Every structure is written in C-alpha cells, then in structure tokens.
C-alpha positions in Angstrom: 81.0 79.3 152.0 80.0 78.2 148.4 82.3 75.7 146.7 83.2 77.3 143.4 83.6 75.0 140.5 86.9 74.9 138.6 86.0 76.6 135.3 87.9 75.8 132.0 86.6 78.3 129.4 86.5 78.1 125.8 85.4 81.4 124.1 83.9 81.8 120.8 83.6 84.9 119.0 84.7 87.2 116.1 84.0 91.0 115.9 84.7 93.7 118.1 81.3 93.5 120.0 82.9 89.8 121.4 86.3 91.4 122.3 84.8 93.4 125.5 83.5 90.0 126.8 86.6 88.2 126.4 88.7 91.0 127.9 86.2 90.8 130.9 86.8 87.2 131.4 90.5 87.8 131.6 90.3 90.8 133.9 88.1 88.8 136.3 90.9 86.1 136.0 88.8 83.2 134.5 90.8 80.6 132.9 90.3 81.0 129.2 91.7 77.6 127.7 90.8 78.3 124.2 89.6 80.8 121.7 87.7 80.0 118.6 87.2 82.6 116.0 86.6 83.1 112.2 89.5 82.2 109.6 91.7 85.1 108.4 90.2 86.7 105.2 91.9 88.8 102.5 90.8 92.2 102.6 91.7 95.5 101.0 93.3 96.6 97.7 96.4 94.5 98.4 94.2 91.5 99.6 96.3 91.2 102.6 95.0 88.6 105.1 92.8 90.3 107.9 92.5 88.7 111.4 89.4 89.1 113.3 88.9 91.6 116.2 89.1 88.5 118.8 92.0 86.9 117.1 93.9 90.3 117.3 93.0 90.3 121.1 93.7 86.9 121.9 97.2 86.9 120.3 98.0 90.1 122.4 97.3 88.2 125.7 99.0 84.9 124.2 95.7 83.0 124.3 95.4 79.4 122.5 93.6 80.3 119.2 91.6 77.8 116.8 90.2 78.9 113.5 88.1 76.2 111.9 86.6 76.4 108.6 84.3 73.6 109.2 82.9 73.3 112.9 81.7 69.6 112.3 85.1 68.2 111.0 86.8 65.6 113.1 90.3 67.4 113.3 88.2 70.3 114.9 86.2 68.3 117.3 89.2 66.6 118.5 91.1 69.7 119.0 88.2 71.2 120.9 87.9 68.0 123.1 91.7 68.2 123.8 91.1 71.6 125.4 89.1 69.8 128.3 87.0 72.7 128.8 83.8 72.7 131.1 81.9 75.7 129.8 81.7 77.5 126.4 80.7 81.0 126.1 79.7 82.5 122.4 79.5 86.2 121.7 78.8 87.0 118.0 79.9 83.9 116.3 78.3 81.1 113.8 75.6 78.5 114.7 77.1 75.7 116.4 76.5 72.0 115.7 75.3 69.8 118.4 78.5 67.9 118.7 80.1 71.3 119.7 77.4 73.0 121.9 76.8 69.7 124.0 80.4 68.9 124.7 80.9 70.9 127.8 79.9 69.7 131.2 78.3 73.1 132.5 76.9 73.9 128.9 77.3 76.4 126.3 75.9 79.8 126.6 75.4 82.7 124.2 75.3 86.5 124.6 72.7 87.8 122.5 71.9 91.7 121.9 68.3 91.9 122.4 65.7 91.1 125.1 64.8 87.5 123.9 62.4 86.3 122.7 62.3 89.2 120.4 64.8 90.1 117.9 66.2 86.3 117.3 68.7 86.5 114.4 71.7 88.0 112.9 71.2 91.9 113.4 69.4 92.7 116.6 70.7 95.9 117.5 69.9 97.3 113.9 66.4 96.1 113.8 65.5 97.5 117.2 66.3 100.8 116.2 64.8 100.5 112.7 61.6 99.4 114.1 61.5 102.7 116.5 61.9 100.5 119.8 62.2 102.4 122.8 64.0 99.9 125.1 66.3 96.8 124.1 69.0 94.8 126.0 71.0 91.9 126.2 70.4 88.3 127.3 72.4 85.4 128.1 70.9 81.9 127.3 71.8 78.1 127.0 72.3 77.0 123.4 69.9 74.3 122.0 69.1 73.2 118.5 67.4 76.2 117.1 68.7 80.0 116.6 68.6 82.0 120.0 65.6 79.8 121.4 67.3 78.3 124.4 66.7 78.8 128.0 67.3 82.2 129.3 69.8 82.8 132.4 69.9 86.5 132.6 68.9 89.7 130.8 69.2 93.4 131.3 67.3 96.3 129.6 68.4 99.7 128.4 66.6 102.6 126.7 67.0 103.7 123.1 66.8 107.4 122.7 65.2 109.3 120.0 68.5 110.0 118.1 70.5 107.1 119.2 72.4 105.4 116.2 73.3 101.7 115.8 76.8 102.4 116.5 76.2 104.2 119.9 74.0 101.4 120.9 76.3 98.7 119.6 78.9 100.1 122.1 76.5 100.5 125.0 75.2 97.1 124.3 78.7 95.8 124.1 79.5 97.0 127.8 76.4 96.0 129.2 76.7 92.6 127.6 80.2 91.9 128.9 79.1 92.6 132.6 76.3 90.4 132.1 78.3 87.5 131.0 80.4 87.8 134.0 77.3 87.7 136.1 76.3 84.4 134.3 79.7 82.9 134.7 79.5 83.5 138.6 76.1 82.0 138.7 77.4 78.7 136.7 80.7 78.9 138.9 78.5 78.6 142.2 76.0 76.4 140.7 73.2 79.0 141.2 71.8 79.1 137.7 67.9 79.3 137.3 66.8 79.2 133.8 63.5 80.6 132.3 62.0 79.0 129.2 61.5 81.5 126.6 57.8 82.6 126.2 55.9 81.7 123.1 54.4 84.7 121.4 52.5 85.3 117.9 54.0 88.7 118.1 58.0 88.0 117.6 60.0 90.5 115.7 62.9 89.1 113.8 66.4 90.4 113.4 67.0 89.3 109.8 70.5 89.5 108.3 71.1 92.9 106.7 71.6 93.0 102.8 71.7 95.6 100.1 67.9 95.5 99.5 66.7 95.8 103.0 69.3 98.8 103.6 68.0 100.8 100.6 65.8 103.8 101.7 62.2 103.8 100.5 61.2 107.5 100.1 57.4 107.0 99.8 57.7 105.9 103.5 56.8 108.4 106.4 59.4 110.5 108.1 59.6 108.7 111.3 60.4 105.1 109.5 63.0 106.8 107.2 64.6 108.5 109.9 64.6 105.3 112.1 66.0 103.4 109.2 68.9 105.8 108.5 69.9 106.0 112.3 69.5 102.1 112.5 72.2 101.6 109.7 74.6 104.7 110.8 77.6 103.9 110.7 77.3 100.5 109.6 76.4 98.9 107.1 74.8 102.3 106.1 71.5 103.4 104.5 71.6 104.2 100.8 69.6 105.3 97.8 70.2 106.5 94.3 70.4 110.2 93.3 68.8 111.3 90.1 70.7 114.5 89.4 69.3 115.2 85.9 72.8 114.1 84.4 74.3 111.0 82.9 73.2 108.4 85.3 71.7 107.6 88.6 74.3 107.3 91.3 74.4 105.5 94.6 74.8 107.5 97.7 75.1 106.7 101.4 73.3 108.6 104.2 75.0 108.9 107.8 73.9 111.6 110.3 70.5 113.1 109.6 67.8 115.1 111.4 64.0 115.0 110.9 62.0 118.2 110.5 58.0 117.8 110.7 56.2 119.9 108.1 53.4 119.8 105.7 54.4 120.3 102.1 53.6 119.6 98.6 56.8 118.1 97.4 56.8 114.4 95.9 58.8 112.0 98.1 62.5 112.0 97.6 62.6 115.7 96.1 65.9 117.2 97.0 65.7 121.1 98.3 69.2 122.4 98.7 70.8 125.8 99.7 74.5 126.7 100.1 74.5 125.2 103.5 71.7 122.7 103.8 70.2 119.8 102.1 66.8 118.4 102.7 64.8 115.4 101.3 61.1 115.5 101.2 58.8 112.4 102.6 55.4 112.0 104.0 55.1 114.4 107.2 58.1 116.4 106.5 61.9 116.4 105.7 65.1 114.5 106.5 67.9 116.9 107.0 71.2 115.5 105.6 74.3 116.3 107.8 76.7 113.6 106.7 76.8 111.9 103.1 79.0 109.8 101.0 79.2 109.9 97.1 80.7 107.1 95.0 84.4 107.1 95.3 84.5 109.8 97.8 85.2 109.9 101.6 82.0 110.4 103.8 81.8 114.3 104.4 79.5 116.9 106.2 76.9 118.6 104.1 78.5 121.9 103.9 81.7 120.5 102.7 80.0 118.5 100.1 77.8 121.7 98.7 80.9 123.6 98.5 82.0 121.6 95.2 78.7 119.7 94.4 75.5 121.1 92.9 72.1 119.7 93.0 70.0 120.2 90.1 66.6 122.0 90.5 64.7 118.8 90.2 67.1 116.4 91.8 65.6 113.5 93.5 66.5 110.7 95.8 65.0 107.3 94.7 
C-alpha cells in the first residue's frame, strides 16, 4: 500500500470558476489551510464592498482567508509561510511571483481552461469558441516563470458544439476542471506525478484579454465568424455594436442569443431586416437572426418583446 503524503493545501482563486475546485477539495477531505483571493471591491450604485465568489464560499466553510493587494509584500510572504503549506493550487488567479510559487515542498500547480499549449492567457474559454474550435479542455500544470508554460500534469478534452455559448462551456469546464484537480492532487499525494514538457509550436493561438475593442462585432466579416464571436461572448462580457436607426445619434447595443441563416442576398453588411416578430442582420453569406438583445439602460429582452415597443427604420444599420 502506498504511503500517502500528508498534504497541507493553500488554494488561490477568485471567480465562480474557482469555487467548484475549492468545493471538490473539501468534499474529498483535503486539508485546505488557507485561501488566497482578491481584495474586496466596491460595486454597484451604492458602492458597497463586494466579496469574490471564492471568499463567499470560504467564509461559509470557515476557511482561513488572505486578501493581499501586493503578492510580493513582506507581510503577505510571512503570512503565507506561517500557513506551512506543502502544496499550492491556483484556479483563475493572478500571476504569482517566484517567491510565492516556489514556496511549497510539492510545488504549485494551476488549472487552465484550455488544452495547453494552445490558448495560453486570460480568456481561453471565450477564444476557443470565437475561433470556431470543435474541441477544447482543461489542463493542470506546474507553474514556472512564464504565463501558462509549465510542465503539464494532466489534461482532459471535451467537444464544443455548433451552438455552445461561452456560458455553457464555462460551466462544463468548471466541472471537468474540478475533477481533474482532484486527480492531480491524488497523484501528488501518492508521489506518482509524471509531467510532460509543453511542446513547442509555431501555430499557437493566444487567449488575449478581452476588452471593449475586441468584443465589438465587425459586420463586414462572414456569417460564421460573426456567429462564433457573438456566442463566444454570450452571456459575458457580451458582443456589442452600434445601431444607426436614422435618428439623433448612434446607440450601443448588446447581442446575446442569436442563430445563423445561410443565404445569398444583396444587402450591404449590417443591414437590419425587421418584421413584427423577427430581426435579421445581413453579413457575408447570410443573416444573423437576433433572439436576445439589450438596448442602453434597458434589461436584456427577447426580440419579440423588443419589437412590441421599438421600431427599426427602413434603412437601419448595425455598425
């Protein structure tokens, strides 16, 4: 019988995606001696302090929480050392300084939501869909000096369907990832880890950080490209564009649920074709059929509800 190592785990993470893994560690009776998460931030109209999803969960389970603003500060390093952990697990957190990730005896490993080395970076789930991938997955790897380049421990892949949104894929990878972390911890616990160096490739796709510019729809692109972009940003942070409705000024709109319709037509890109029950937007090779939309200052609504009270002009365009 294998002698198991006595693990003392520090967990680092911030959003919902990380909560599933922390929950799985507790459910499998692992000793989580500390949880590191982002500092509280002010949010909403009242500017009330908002806790991270990981902090909310950690509080419910009476875990020891640290919220450093500076991961290199002497006070944080001393607090981290005092936890006397021998394994650190990272899920959706910040880049760690070497003094932190080198600290534990059995290393620091990260769960990344792609099949490394593809889609290193901040938004791997989004970009896999935006780029029209048919497969993606999750990977655990030991952290090194660079971002998402360390030696791979385990990975698991899953299919991306034609109509999968980033919200759906996020939840699926969150579950698959939490199980992969438990498998990884068991290998470390039993001293059975065999790592693989990430292969070098000239054809690497990067998961760039999302911003307002790269979430804007370019209606001159082809139907599949636009469709993949919208579902790859649905429901967060959401694809957007401008509506020219031949009145005062351009307004920003957000598109959520859409379908695609292949058809040859003579409309210029971004032309709006509307009826009492349907809204279509022309692009190369067909139309985007809009099912859910959000106008400025309004809630997200289905297209029939919008068309009940909003009229698109004959020459309306999305830009």
